[in-house]
Backbone as CSV, one residue per row, in Angstrom:
resi,resn,N_x,N_y,N_z,CA_x,CA_y,CA_z,C_x,C_y,C_z
1,LEU,-29.066,-1.044,-75.975,-28.261,0.046,-76.514,-26.865,-0.412,-76.897
2,PRO,-26.152,-1.160,-76.040,-24.828,-1.611,-76.455,-24.882,-2.503,-77.693
3,SER,-25.906,-3.339,-77.802,-26.009,-4.238,-78.955,-26.199,-3.468,-80.250
4,VAL,-26.995,-2.421,-80.218,-27.223,-1.616,-81.417,-25.945,-0.885,-81.813
5,ALA,-25.303,-0.235,-80.852,-24.058,0.473,-81.148,-22.992,-0.490,-81.642
6,HIS,-22.951,-1.687,-81.064,-21.980,-2.696,-81.476,-22.248,-3.148,-82.908
7,ALA,-23.507,-3.386,-83.244,-23.847,-3.804,-84.605,-23.492,-2.718,-85.616
8,VAL,-23.776,-1.472,-85.300,-23.453,-0.363,-86.203,-21.940,-0.270,-86.404
9,CYS,-21.194,-0.449,-85.337,-19.733,-0.407,-85.422,-19.208,-1.604,-86.213
10,ASP,-19.752,-2.764,-85.941,-19.292,-3.986,-86.591,-19.593,-3.983,-88.092
11,VAL,-20.791,-3.580,-88.458,-21.207,-3.628,-89.857,-20.663,-2.444,-90.660
12,TYR,-20.713,-1.241,-90.077,-20.361,-0.041,-90.824,-19.039,0.597,-90.407
13,GLY,-18.451,0.109,-89.330,-17.222,0.731,-88.835,-17.474,2.083,-88.195
14,ASP,-18.713,2.361,-87.842,-19.123,3.642,-87.284,-18.955,3.628,-85.766
15,THR,-18.040,4.422,-85.269,-17.860,4.527,-83.813,-18.546,5.766,-83.250
16,GLU,-19.074,6.604,-84.122,-19.745,7.825,-83.653,-20.988,7.486,-82.833
17,THR,-21.707,6.450,-83.232,-22.887,6.040,-82.475,-22.488,5.692,-81.045
18,TYR,-21.397,4.954,-80.900,-20.912,4.620,-79.557,-20.503,5.878,-78.808
19,ARG,-19.759,6.755,-79.467,-19.290,7.969,-78.786,-20.466,8.780,-78.241
20,GLU,-21.527,8.858,-79.023,-22.707,9.612,-78.577,-23.441,8.903,-77.438
21,ALA,-23.337,7.576,-77.401,-24.077,6.813,-76.396,-23.192,6.286,-75.272
22,ALA,-21.912,6.613,-75.272,-20.965,6.036,-74.306,-21.395,6.251,-72.860
23,SER,-21.857,7.430,-72.521,-22.237,7.674,-71.129,-23.494,6.881,-70.762
24,ALA,-24.420,6.738,-71.700,-25.622,5.943,-71.435,-25.275,4.463,-71.305
25,ILE,-24.345,3.981,-72.132,-23.910,2.590,-72.040,-23.216,2.350,-70.705
26,ALA,-22.359,3.281,-70.297,-21.675,3.155,-68.998,-22.684,3.127,-67.861
27,ALA,-23.707,3.973,-67.939,-24.733,4.000,-66.894,-25.509,2.682,-66.856
28,LEU,-25.807,2.124,-68.027,-26.526,0.851,-68.087,-25.680,-0.275,-67.503
29,VAL,-24.401,-0.327,-67.875,-23.499,-1.345,-67.318,-23.444,-1.216,-65.806
30,ASP,-23.325,0.000,-65.316,-23.276,0.221,-63.863,-24.579,-0.200,-63.187
31,GLU,-25.713,0.145,-63.801,-27.018,-0.178,-63.219,-27.226,-1.688,-63.124
32,VAL,-26.913,-2.407,-64.196,-27.070,-3.856,-64.171,-26.040,-4.472,-63.227
33,GLY,-24.870,-3.852,-63.132,-23.840,-4.319,-62.210,-24.284,-4.279,-60.758
34,VAL,-25.111,-3.306,-60.412,-25.637,-3.228,-59.043,-26.454,-4.478,-58.733
35,GLU,-27.292,-4.883,-59.665,-28.088,-6.093,-59.456,-27.188,-7.328,-59.406
36,ALA,-26.146,-7.351,-60.215,-25.254,-8.509,-60.282,-24.456,-8.701,-58.993
37,ARG,-24.273,-7.640,-58.232,-23.501,-7.754,-56.989,-24.124,-8.730,-56.000
38,ALA,-25.414,-8.931,-56.091,-26.087,-9.890,-55.204,-25.803,-11.325,-55.634
39,GLY,-25.186,-11.493,-56.805,-24.876,-12.815,-57.344,-25.583,-13.025,-58.663
40,LEU,-24.851,-13.548,-59.632,-25.449,-13.745,-60.956,-26.626,-14.711,-60.899
41,GLY,-26.589,-15.655,-59.991,-27.679,-16.617,-59.852,-28.963,-16.026,-59.302
42,LYS,-28.908,-14.760,-58.907,-30.093,-14.083,-58.374,-30.616,-12.993,-59.298
43,MET,-29.964,-12.804,-60.441,-30.379,-11.729,-61.345,-31.765,-12.000,-61.909
44,ARG,-32.524,-10.939,-62.084,-33.870,-11.047,-62.650,-34.125,-9.969,-63.703
45,THR,-33.068,-9.328,-64.158,-33.230,-8.302,-65.177,-33.761,-8.967,-66.442
46,PRO,-34.875,-8.509,-66.966,-35.499,-9.206,-68.093,-34.857,-8.877,-69.448
47,TYR,-33.614,-9.330,-69.618,-32.952,-9.114,-70.900,-33.067,-10.354,-71.754
48,GLY,-33.155,-10.162,-73.031,-33.195,-11.279,-73.961,-34.622,-11.741,-74.222
49,ASP,-34.807,-12.359,-75.377,-36.100,-12.875,-75.778,-35.948,-14.383,-75.914
50,TRP,-36.276,-15.091,-74.875,-36.040,-16.524,-74.834,-37.375,-17.244,-74.946
51,CYS,-37.855,-17.379,-76.167,-39.155,-18.000,-76.409,-38.955,-19.292,-77.186
52,PRO,-38.759,-20.389,-76.488,-38.531,-21.658,-77.182,-39.810,-22.173,-77.831
53,PRO,-39.670,-22.896,-78.920,-40.863,-23.461,-79.548,-41.436,-24.580,-78.683
54,PRO,-42.719,-24.866,-78.849,-43.329,-25.935,-78.049,-42.837,-27.308,-78.517
55,ALA,-42.916,-28.263,-77.618,-42.574,-29.639,-77.995,-43.579,-30.158,-79.026
56,ARG,-44.829,-29.699,-78.891,-45.871,-30.045,-79.861,-46.578,-28.763,-80.273
57,MET,-46.806,-28.610,-81.548,-47.459,-27.410,-82.061,-48.780,-27.168,-81.332
58,GLY,-49.018,-25.879,-81.009,-50.257,-25.500,-80.352,-50.272,-25.738,-78.855
59,LYS,-49.139,-26.121,-78.286,-49.097,-26.438,-76.861,-48.296,-25.421,-76.060
60,GLY,-48.218,-24.182,-76.538,-47.512,-23.141,-75.796,-46.008,-23.273,-75.943
61,GLN,-45.298,-22.486,-75.188,-43.844,-22.490,-75.275,-43.247,-23.742,-74.651
62,GLY,-42.055,-24.063,-75.116,-41.307,-25.152,-74.512,-40.634,-24.686,-73.235
63,ARG,-39.807,-25.541,-72.649,-39.096,-25.183,-71.424,-38.167,-24.008,-71.671
64,LYS,-38.065,-23.166,-70.678,-37.186,-22.008,-70.766,-36.021,-22.175,-69.793
65,PRO,-34.869,-21.597,-70.157,-33.789,-21.547,-69.173,-34.169,-20.568,-68.069
66,SER,-33.454,-20.618,-66.968,-33.801,-19.756,-65.840,-33.568,-18.284,-66.170
67,PRO,-34.415,-17.401,-65.655,-34.202,-15.963,-65.868,-32.839,-15.469,-65.373
68,PRO,-32.330,-15.951,-64.250,-30.996,-15.490,-63.865,-29.917,-15.851,-64.894
69,LEU,-30.024,-17.033,-65.499,-29.030,-17.434,-66.494,-29.066,-16.510,-67.705
70,THR,-30.246,-16.243,-68.245,-30.325,-15.398,-69.435,-29.977,-13.947,-69.090
71,SER,-30.339,-13.501,-67.899,-29.987,-12.142,-67.474,-28.479,-11.997,-67.324
72,ALA,-27.844,-12.971,-66.689,-26.394,-12.917,-66.491,-25.660,-12.992,-67.816
73,PHE,-26.137,-13.835,-68.727,-25.516,-13.916,-70.050,-25.620,-12.573,-70.768
74,SER,-26.790,-11.962,-70.727,-26.986,-10.673,-71.396,-26.085,-9.596,-70.801
75,TYR,-25.881,-9.639,-69.502,-24.979,-8.702,-68.827,-23.547,-8.918,-69.313
76,ALA,-23.109,-10.163,-69.365,-21.754,-10.459,-69.840,-21.570,-9.994,-71.273
77,LEU,-22.543,-10.265,-72.125,-22.456,-9.849,-73.527,-22.406,-8.329,-73.639
78,MET,-23.243,-7.647,-72.868,-23.272,-6.187,-72.877,-21.902,-5.611,-72.538
79,VAL,-21.263,-6.154,-71.521,-19.965,-5.649,-71.085,-18.887,-5.962,-72.125
80,GLN,-18.933,-7.151,-72.705,-17.967,-7.494,-73.752,-18.123,-6.584,-74.967
81,GLN,-19.353,-6.284,-75.332,-19.589,-5.369,-76.448,-19.113,-3.960,-76.113
82,ALA,-19.331,-3.517,-74.881,-18.859,-2.191,-74.466,-17.340,-2.120,-74.548
83,ALA,-16.649,-3.203,-74.190,-15.185,-3.233,-74.274,-14.728,-3.079,-75.721
84,GLU,-15.346,-3.822,-76.618,-14.981,-3.741,-78.031,-15.259,-2.351,-78.597
85,LEU,-16.389,-1.781,-78.216,-16.744,-0.444,-78.699,-15.764,0.612,-78.200
86,ALA,-15.432,0.556,-76.923,-14.507,1.543,-76.362,-13.151,1.460,-77.055
87,ARG,-12.652,0.248,-77.265,-11.362,0.092,-77.960,-11.448,0.610,-79.392
88,ALA,-12.526,0.296,-80.085,-12.694,0.744,-81.472,-12.755,2.266,-81.562
89,ALA,-13.301,2.884,-80.521,-13.413,4.344,-80.499,-12.132,5.011,-80.009
90,GLY,-11.106,4.213,-79.707,-9.822,4.771,-79.294,-9.671,5.005,-77.808
91,ASN,-10.588,4.492,-77.010,-10.510,4.672,-75.568,-9.977,3.382,-74.941
92,ALA,-8.659,3.219,-74.989,-8.023,1.980,-74.530,-8.258,1.721,-73.051
93,SER,-8.218,2.752,-72.221,-8.381,2.528,-70.779,-9.797,2.078,-70.449
94,GLU,-10.785,2.667,-71.081,-12.177,2.251,-70.857,-12.391,0.842,-71.409
95,GLY,-11.805,0.569,-72.561,-11.892,-0.773,-73.133,-11.289,-1.813,-72.208
96,ALA,-10.145,-1.490,-71.610,-9.480,-2.418,-70.684,-10.322,-2.619,-69.424
97,ARG,-10.949,-1.552,-68.944,-11.799,-1.667,-67.751,-12.985,-2.582,-68.018
98,TYR,-13.652,-2.377,-69.150,-14.781,-3.238,-69.504,-14.323,-4.675,-69.744
99,ALA,-13.176,-4.852,-70.404,-12.684,-6.206,-70.678,-12.400,-6.956,-69.379
100,SER,-11.807,-6.271,-68.412,-11.533,-6.888,-67.120,-12.832,-7.279,-66.419
101,LEU,-13.805,-6.383,-66.441,-15.111,-6.677,-65.848,-15.757,-7.854,-66.581
102,GLY,-15.653,-7.879,-67.898,-16.228,-8.970,-68.675,-15.640,-10.319,-68.311
103,ARG,-14.319,-10.382,-68.128,-13.681,-11.641,-67.723,-14.176,-12.082,-66.351
104,GLU,-14.349,-11.131,-65.447,-14.857,-11.442,-64.109,-16.285,-11.994,-64.182
105,ILE,-17.112,-11.378,-65.007,-18.503,-11.824,-65.148,-18.546,-13.233,-65.735
106,VAL,-17.741,-13.502,-66.757,-17.734,-14.831,-67.371,-17.298,-15.890,-66.356
107,SER,-16.288,-15.579,-65.573,-15.844,-16.520,-64.537,-16.965,-16.770,-63.525
108,ASN,-17.607,-15.705,-63.092,-18.717,-15.832,-62.136,-19.906,-16.569,-62.753
109,PHE,-20.121,-16.374,-64.051,-21.197,-17.058,-64.768,-20.988,-18.567,-64.685
110,HIS,-19.777,-19.001,-64.989,-19.503,-20.435,-64.949,-19.644,-20.985,-63.529
111,THR,-19.193,-20.228,-62.551,-19.333,-20.659,-61.157,-20.809,-20.775,-60.763
112,ALA,-21.600,-19.807,-61.188,-23.014,-19.767,-60.788,-23.874,-20.806,-61.504
113,PHE,-23.551,-21.111,-62.768,-24.499,-21.894,-63.566,-24.021,-23.254,-64.059
114,TYR,-22.730,-23.530,-63.985,-22.263,-24.830,-64.463,-22.653,-25.897,-63.438
115,VAL,-23.363,-26.919,-63.896,-23.833,-27.952,-62.973,-23.129,-29.285,-63.181
116,GLY,-22.178,-29.333,-64.089,-21.428,-30.564,-64.334,-21.916,-31.314,-65.550
117,ASN,-21.149,-32.306,-65.919,-21.485,-33.136,-67.087,-21.702,-32.322,-68.357
118,GLY,-20.992,-31.205,-68.467,-21.099,-30.381,-69.671,-22.380,-29.603,-69.796
119,THR,-23.125,-29.436,-68.712,-24.389,-28.709,-68.791,-24.387,-27.482,-67.880
120,PHE,-25.156,-26.515,-68.300,-25.343,-25.283,-67.538,-26.791,-25.180,-67.135
121,ASP,-27.014,-24.632,-65.934,-28.372,-24.408,-65.453,-29.019,-25.771,-65.202
122,THR,-30.104,-25.785,-64.552,-30.776,-27.060,-64.284,-31.988,-27.259,-65.184
123,SER,-32.223,-26.345,-66.123,-33.385,-26.464,-66.994,-33.198,-27.546,-68.050
124,GLY,-31.930,-27.877,-68.336,-31.665,-28.881,-69.346,-31.976,-28.424,-70.761
125,THR,-32.073,-27.115,-70.956,-32.418,-26.610,-72.291,-31.162,-26.409,-73.126
126,GLN,-31.362,-26.473,-74.430,-30.255,-26.205,-75.346,-29.758,-24.778,-75.170
127,THR,-30.664,-23.845,-74.956,-30.278,-22.452,-74.752,-29.328,-22.324,-73.569
128,ALA,-29.652,-22.968,-72.472,-28.802,-22.881,-71.278,-27.403,-23.394,-71.587
129,ASN,-27.299,-24.476,-72.313,-25.988,-25.025,-72.627,-25.218,-24.173,-73.625
130,VAL,-25.902,-23.613,-74.601,-25.234,-22.783,-75.602,-24.722,-21.486,-74.963
131,LEU,-25.505,-20.880,-74.089,-25.069,-19.634,-73.461,-23.808,-19.848,-72.634
132,GLY,-23.635,-21.025,-72.097,-22.461,-21.330,-71.297,-21.177,-21.438,-72.097
133,LEU,-21.289,-21.583,-73.404,-20.095,-21.672,-74.238,-19.417,-20.337,-74.306
């Protein structure tokens, strides 16, 4: 939901979609936040479509990054998008609250998943490293 409202706002400048969905977006952020309290490295919320191509055609999917990494990234993105939407809709205090939460999540993301040598997660996948940027 936040991604759709964000895209509509970004492409069309339409904040009405966000205004109509603001309470649902807030509820979603809060709900995912409950799971995140146990630690981003333990998240299992199935957000994102992480289907890497196989190393060889016809041999199934390639290696995937860990579900906690992709879940935590999706949570961080959701909160950052909610901050941008709230500010665009003229709700500076809500935007500031989401922005502060987003900075906290990003900091926790790096703590939970950075393994050194410029890599994130232990899967060694390009996706894991790109999400860490």
